[in-house]
Backbone bond lengths (Angstrom), bond angles and torsions (degrees), N, CA, C in turn:
res aa  C-N    CA-C-N  psi(-1)  N-CA   C-N-CA  omega(-1)  CA-C   N-CA-C  phi
1 M - - - 1.455 - - 1.531 109.42 -
2 K 1.320 115.89 138.80 1.454 121.28 -178.76 1.527 110.65 -71.59
3 K 1.334 115.85 142.58 1.454 120.95 176.81 1.527 108.59 -66.95
4 T 1.328 116.22 130.19 1.458 122.93 -174.53 1.519 110.97 -107.86
5 G 1.320 115.63 143.43 1.454 122.90 172.96 1.513 109.24 -128.93
6 I 1.311 116.06 153.34 1.463 122.07 178.89 1.520 108.10 -109.18
7 V 1.326 117.36 131.10 1.461 121.71 174.26 1.521 106.64 -118.33
8 A 1.328 115.72 119.91 1.465 121.68 -176.93 1.529 109.90 -114.19
9 F 1.319 116.37 126.98 1.457 123.26 -179.32 1.531 109.72 -103.97
10 A 1.320 116.66 130.60 1.465 121.62 176.22 1.523 109.46 -68.21
11 F 1.327 115.19 157.86 1.464 121.33 175.27 1.521 106.92 -132.86
12 G 1.326 114.04 88.74 1.457 120.68 -175.66 1.511 110.62 95.49
13 T 1.288 114.69 -179.13 1.457 122.22 179.03 1.521 107.51 -150.67
14 P 1.301 120.35 141.65 1.459 131.43 17.46 1.534 113.28 -90.73
15 W 1.315 114.84 -173.71 1.456 122.15 -177.02 1.527 112.46 -65.31
16 T 1.334 117.48 -20.87 1.462 121.46 -176.56 1.524 113.94 -78.37
17 L 1.326 118.68 -6.28 1.464 120.79 178.11 1.520 109.97 -60.39
18 K 1.331 116.89 143.95 1.473 119.85 -179.71 1.532 111.46 -58.48
19 S 1.335 117.01 -32.20 1.469 120.10 178.47 1.528 110.74 -63.72
20 N 1.320 116.77 -46.90 1.467 120.45 -178.42 1.518 112.10 -70.88
21 V 1.311 117.08 -34.41 1.465 120.00 176.06 1.533 109.32 -63.29
22 K 1.339 116.47 -43.94 1.473 120.54 179.90 1.535 110.82 -65.41
23 I 1.336 117.30 -42.59 1.472 120.74 178.33 1.528 109.84 -60.80
24 G 1.322 117.44 -42.74 1.467 121.34 177.46 1.517 112.16 -62.15
25 Q 1.326 115.96 -39.63 1.459 120.52 179.30 1.532 110.62 -65.72
26 I 1.316 116.96 -46.56 1.467 120.59 179.97 1.531 110.08 -64.08
27 A 1.326 117.43 -43.62 1.472 120.60 179.27 1.523 110.48 -61.03
28 G 1.320 117.72 -40.96 1.462 121.08 177.69 1.516 112.10 -63.59
29 Q 1.332 116.19 -42.44 1.461 120.59 178.28 1.525 111.32 -63.12
30 K 1.337 116.15 -43.25 1.466 120.27 179.49 1.530 110.57 -67.02
31 A 1.327 116.96 -37.04 1.464 120.44 177.58 1.522 110.22 -60.80
32 N 1.334 116.71 -42.98 1.467 120.48 177.62 1.525 111.06 -66.12
33 E 1.311 115.77 -45.32 1.461 121.01 -176.79 1.527 112.37 -60.47
34 F 1.338 116.58 -38.88 1.460 121.02 -175.96 1.534 113.27 -107.25
35 N 1.339 116.36 8.33 1.461 120.59 -176.68 1.533 109.77 48.43
36 A 1.336 114.69 52.18 1.455 121.82 -171.21 1.522 112.17 -117.60
37 E 1.332 115.16 154.42 1.452 121.49 172.28 1.525 108.62 -86.16
38 V 1.336 114.90 162.56 1.457 121.21 -176.23 1.521 110.32 -121.53
39 Y 1.325 115.50 138.53 1.467 123.15 172.13 1.517 105.92 -118.33
40 T 1.340 116.49 125.26 1.458 119.08 -174.90 1.520 112.66 -155.15
41 Q 1.311 115.51 -174.90 1.454 123.19 -178.87 1.524 111.35 -100.01
42 A 1.316 115.99 165.56 1.466 121.32 -178.25 1.527 112.45 -60.40
43 D 1.334 117.52 -26.85 1.467 120.35 -178.41 1.525 113.77 -85.30
44 I 1.309 116.83 9.81 1.466 121.39 173.84 1.524 107.64 -117.88
45 H 1.307 115.35 121.60 1.463 120.77 177.54 1.522 108.61 -111.81
46 I 1.299 115.56 128.21 1.464 121.89 176.60 1.525 106.77 -96.59
47 H 1.313 115.67 118.15 1.469 120.65 -177.39 1.529 110.12 -59.87
48 P 1.344 116.82 138.90 1.474 120.85 -178.83 1.529 114.46 -56.39
49 E 1.340 117.84 -23.56 1.468 119.95 179.49 1.532 112.07 -58.63
50 Y 1.329 117.21 -23.99 1.460 120.47 -179.24 1.522 112.85 -82.63
51 E 1.316 117.50 -14.44 1.469 122.75 177.58 1.530 112.20 51.78
52 A 1.335 115.85 35.83 1.464 120.45 -178.71 1.525 110.62 -88.23
53 V 1.327 115.71 143.60 1.456 121.47 171.50 1.527 105.87 -80.90
54 V 1.336 116.23 124.22 1.456 120.79 -174.55 1.521 110.04 -123.33
55 E 1.331 115.37 133.75 1.459 120.96 172.62 1.523 107.01 -118.59
56 Y 1.323 115.09 135.15 1.460 120.46 -177.24 1.526 111.62 -102.41
57 T 1.341 115.07 147.85 1.458 121.12 176.62 1.515 109.43 -63.50
58 H 1.308 115.12 160.82 1.461 120.62 173.72 1.512 106.64 -92.01
59 E 1.320 116.39 110.74 1.455 120.55 -179.69 1.519 109.45 -148.11
60 H 1.304 115.38 156.80 1.455 120.75 176.16 1.521 108.36 -85.07
61 W 1.302 117.31 143.99 1.460 121.54 -175.76 1.529 112.47 -60.55
62 D 1.316 118.10 -26.19 1.467 120.99 -176.07 1.525 113.24 -101.86
63 H 1.333 117.85 4.76 1.463 119.33 -177.19 1.523 110.30 -142.24
64 Q 1.318 116.03 112.20 1.459 120.59 178.90 1.526 109.87 -78.27
65 P 1.311 118.48 127.39 1.470 120.82 178.75 1.531 110.56 -71.42
66 P 1.331 117.53 151.48 1.468 120.74 176.17 1.533 111.17 -63.84
67 T 1.311 115.02 157.07 1.467 121.68 -179.24 1.532 111.84 -54.70
68 L 1.313 117.42 -43.61 1.465 120.23 -178.66 1.527 111.47 -64.07
69 R 1.310 118.03 -37.45 1.467 120.29 179.17 1.534 110.02 -66.22
70 I 1.314 117.25 -40.05 1.470 120.79 176.69 1.533 109.11 -63.75
71 A 1.325 115.81 -42.50 1.471 120.59 179.42 1.524 110.88 -60.67
72 R 1.311 117.08 -42.05 1.474 120.08 178.28 1.522 110.87 -62.60
73 G 1.306 117.07 -41.85 1.466 120.39 176.52 1.514 111.22 -63.50
74 A 1.324 116.43 -38.52 1.465 121.20 179.43 1.524 111.05 -63.92
75 V 1.320 117.31 -38.40 1.464 120.54 179.27 1.532 109.79 -65.92
76 Q 1.312 117.71 -41.88 1.468 120.64 177.89 1.523 110.66 -64.06
77 W 1.328 116.14 -40.59 1.463 121.68 176.23 1.528 110.00 -60.68
78 A 1.343 116.56 -48.97 1.467 121.01 -179.21 1.528 110.68 -60.73
79 K 1.309 115.83 -42.25 1.470 120.30 179.05 1.530 110.56 -60.10
80 S 1.325 116.54 -44.92 1.471 120.44 -178.45 1.529 112.34 -66.79
81 K 1.329 116.89 -25.66 1.467 122.07 -179.35 1.532 112.62 -98.68
82 E 1.341 116.10 2.55 1.464 122.08 -177.60 1.526 112.53 58.76
83 I 1.324 115.50 36.29 1.464 122.66 177.79 1.524 107.69 -83.45
84 R 1.324 116.96 132.37 1.461 121.88 -177.71 1.526 112.52 -115.20
85 R 1.321 116.69 -1.53 1.464 121.33 179.77 1.524 108.35 -143.65
86 I 1.328 116.80 124.49 1.459 121.53 179.17 1.527 109.11 -114.33
87 L 1.325 115.11 131.35 1.459 121.92 172.17 1.523 107.31 -103.70
88 V 1.313 116.80 126.56 1.463 122.36 -176.54 1.517 109.99 -98.15
89 V 1.336 115.08 127.74 1.457 122.14 173.69 1.520 106.81 -115.13
90 A 1.324 115.68 121.59 1.462 121.44 179.99 1.520 107.83 -154.31
91 A 1.313 116.72 165.06 1.462 121.04 175.49 1.526 108.95 -58.81
92 G 1.311 117.09 147.56 1.457 121.58 -179.29 1.521 114.15 -47.51
93 P 1.326 118.69 -49.99 1.462 119.20 -178.26 1.534 113.74 -68.41
94 H 1.314 117.46 -20.16 1.469 122.63 -175.75 1.529 112.25 -97.51
95 L 1.315 116.94 -14.98 1.462 121.19 -170.56 1.531 112.81 -59.34
96 W 1.333 118.01 -43.88 1.473 119.72 -177.20 1.524 110.94 -58.19
97 R 1.355 116.51 -42.90 1.463 119.37 -176.93 1.524 111.23 -75.31
98 A 1.315 117.32 -35.59 1.465 120.28 177.56 1.534 110.11 -61.86
99 V 1.327 116.73 -42.92 1.469 120.87 178.48 1.531 109.84 -66.58
100 R 1.335 116.68 -47.06 1.467 119.94 179.88 1.527 111.28 -57.82
101 D 1.338 116.37 -46.61 1.462 119.81 -178.02 1.520 112.14 -65.93
102 L 1.320 117.39 -37.19 1.468 119.52 177.04 1.523 110.71 -65.67
103 K 1.324 117.02 -41.14 1.466 119.85 177.59 1.522 110.68 -62.98
104 M 1.323 117.19 -39.91 1.461 120.86 178.47 1.534 110.56 -66.62
105 A 1.319 117.42 -40.28 1.467 121.12 178.57 1.525 110.91 -64.91
106 V 1.322 116.75 -37.63 1.467 120.80 176.22 1.526 109.34 -62.30
107 R 1.328 116.54 -45.29 1.463 121.36 179.05 1.525 111.17 -62.29
108 E 1.337 117.35 -45.42 1.466 121.36 179.18 1.527 111.44 -57.56
109 A 1.334 115.56 -38.16 1.466 120.98 -177.23 1.534 112.50 -84.33
110 H 1.319 117.35 -3.00 1.475 122.42 -178.93 1.528 111.19 56.52
111 E 1.330 115.03 41.83 1.463 121.04 178.95 1.525 110.11 -102.09
112 K 1.312 115.55 164.04 1.456 121.89 175.49 1.530 106.81 -114.77
113 I 1.325 114.14 80.31 1.460 121.58 -179.87 1.521 107.68 -125.73
114 E 1.324 116.45 127.12 1.470 121.12 175.61 1.523 108.70 -77.35
115 V 1.311 116.36 142.70 1.467 121.56 177.93 1.525 108.25 -126.16
116 H 1.336 115.77 126.54 1.465 121.87 -179.68 1.527 109.28 -133.84
117 G 1.321 116.17 132.34 1.461 120.32 173.25 1.518 109.64 -83.05
118 C 1.306 116.67 144.92 1.472 121.31 178.23 1.534 109.00 -83.82
119 R 1.320 116.24 57.53 1.471 122.35 -173.06 1.529 113.40 -60.11
120 R 1.320 116.51 -45.43 1.458 119.30 -176.68 1.533 110.94 -59.74
121 T 1.310 116.34 -42.72 1.463 120.10 179.34 1.518 110.81 -70.13
122 I 1.315 117.87 -47.61 1.463 122.63 -177.88 1.526 110.75 -62.13
123 N 1.328 117.36 -39.93 1.465 121.00 -177.35 1.524 114.01 -69.13
124 R 1.310 117.69 -8.13 1.477 120.86 175.54 1.532 111.80 -70.12
125 Y 1.320 116.22 -17.87 1.457 120.91 -174.58 1.522 110.71 -105.34
126 P 1.336 116.56 139.16 1.474 119.39 179.01 1.531 110.62 -70.01
127 D 1.342 116.18 153.11 1.464 120.81 -178.74 1.522 113.10 -56.38
128 D 1.341 117.11 -31.53 1.467 117.72 -176.03 1.531 113.73 -67.62
129 I 1.332 118.31 -15.08 1.474 119.56 175.83 1.527 110.97 -70.27
130 W 1.326 116.63 -26.03 1.460 120.43 -174.80 1.529 113.26 -82.71
131 F 1.312 117.68 -29.44 1.468 120.93 -176.38 1.523 110.29 -92.64
132 C 1.341 115.35 128.26 1.459 121.48 -175.54 1.535 109.71 -128.90
133 P 1.322 117.61 116.20 1.468 120.74 -177.82 1.529 113.91 -59.54
134 D 1.325 117.55 -21.27 1.467 120.17 -178.62 1.539 113.06 -94.33
135 S 1.338 117.39 11.23 1.460 120.42 176.62 1.523 110.13 -67.21
136 R 1.323 116.30 144.03 1.467 121.09 175.93 1.532 111.52 -75.59
137 Q 1.316 116.96 -13.45 1.469 121.42 177.01 1.522 107.50 -100.60
138 N 1.331 116.39 111.57 1.460 119.16 -173.84 1.532 112.96 -59.62
139 W 1.330 119.07 -29.92 1.461 120.90 -177.85 1.522 113.19 -73.83
140 T 1.334 118.98 -8.92 1.468 120.42 176.18 1.527 111.53 -107.24
141 R 1.322 117.00 11.11 1.469 120.92 -179.62 1.526 113.14 -82.44
142 S 1.338 116.42 -31.19 1.470 119.50 -177.75 1.522 110.12 -150.85
143 Q 1.319 114.44 158.71 1.462 120.61 177.30 1.528 110.36 -59.52
144 K 1.318 116.42 -40.21 1.468 121.15 -178.88 1.530 111.21 -61.18
145 E 1.337 116.77 -47.22 1.472 120.66 179.20 1.528 110.84 -64.97
146 W 1.321 116.11 -40.43 1.462 120.54 179.61 1.526 110.93 -63.06
147 D 1.328 115.60 -48.57 1.464 120.00 -178.40 1.524 111.75 -60.33
148 R 1.310 117.04 -39.61 1.464 121.21 179.43 1.533 109.77 -58.82
149 R 1.310 117.42 -47.05 1.469 122.19 -178.61 1.536 111.35 -73.55
150 E 1.316 115.50 -41.41 1.468 120.27 -174.92 1.526 111.66 -67.97
151 R 1.328 117.64 -33.56 1.463 120.40 176.39 1.526 110.74 -56.33
152 I 1.328 115.60 -41.20 1.465 120.68 177.90 1.524 109.77 -63.92
153 M 1.338 116.62 -44.16 1.469 121.03 -179.97 1.525 111.59 -62.11
154 M 1.335 116.74 -37.35 1.464 120.95 -179.14 1.523 111.83 -69.10
155 L 1.307 115.80 -37.57 1.464 120.65 -175.20 1.526 113.66 -87.28
156 M 1.324 116.30 -17.58 1.463 120.46 -177.48 1.532 110.81 -69.22
157 P 1.331 117.51 128.78 1.471 118.75 175.11 1.535 109.74 -58.28
158 F 1.322 115.70 141.92 1.462 119.09 -175.19 1.528 112.21 -61.29
159 S 1.317 116.94 -30.31 1.473 119.54 178.71 1.531 111.15 -61.59
160 I 1.314 117.44 -36.35 1.470 120.94 177.84 1.525 109.67 -78.08
161 Y 1.329 116.75 -42.35 1.466 121.53 177.83 1.536 110.26 -55.54
162 R 1.328 115.50 -41.80 1.460 121.72 179.07 1.529 110.95 -59.82
163 L 1.320 117.33 -39.89 1.473 121.55 178.82 1.520 111.96 -67.74
164 V 1.314 116.52 -38.29 1.469 121.61 179.07 1.534 110.31 -62.83
165 A 1.317 117.21 -33.05 1.474 121.73 -176.96 1.521 113.34 -76.74
166 K 1.319 118.28 -7.75 1.468 119.70 -177.57 1.492 112.82 -77.69
């Protein structure tokens, strides 16, 4: 069986948002289920009850890195740990892009790492759990704000998206 790692992406900030608490909970559960380590952001806390080994991205407290930059860091982390399978935990609306960016980062690094989104688990939760009006990131406060920004991300050629992530 391939060594598995969990990569969890925050959805908004701070860590106390219900979205980030739920992402941390799911990542902890998956870490236990697969005896896996976790790579995540500062706004995701894995409760000690899960006894998961967690490595955090390098980011400044006042600036959230783009999804692709986190994905690139995750690939380097996976490579250093000899992880060959990554399970992605992210908010429902963010999951497609988190998976896409991780797959692109794997390709950029010329690695052979499988990437799978935890869709079945994530889809158990309604979209309104992910959006939090008290988020410091306005695009994660409501579905309307998210859709406005995400439409641009969907339509943007990847070559330009890649430049934005630098």
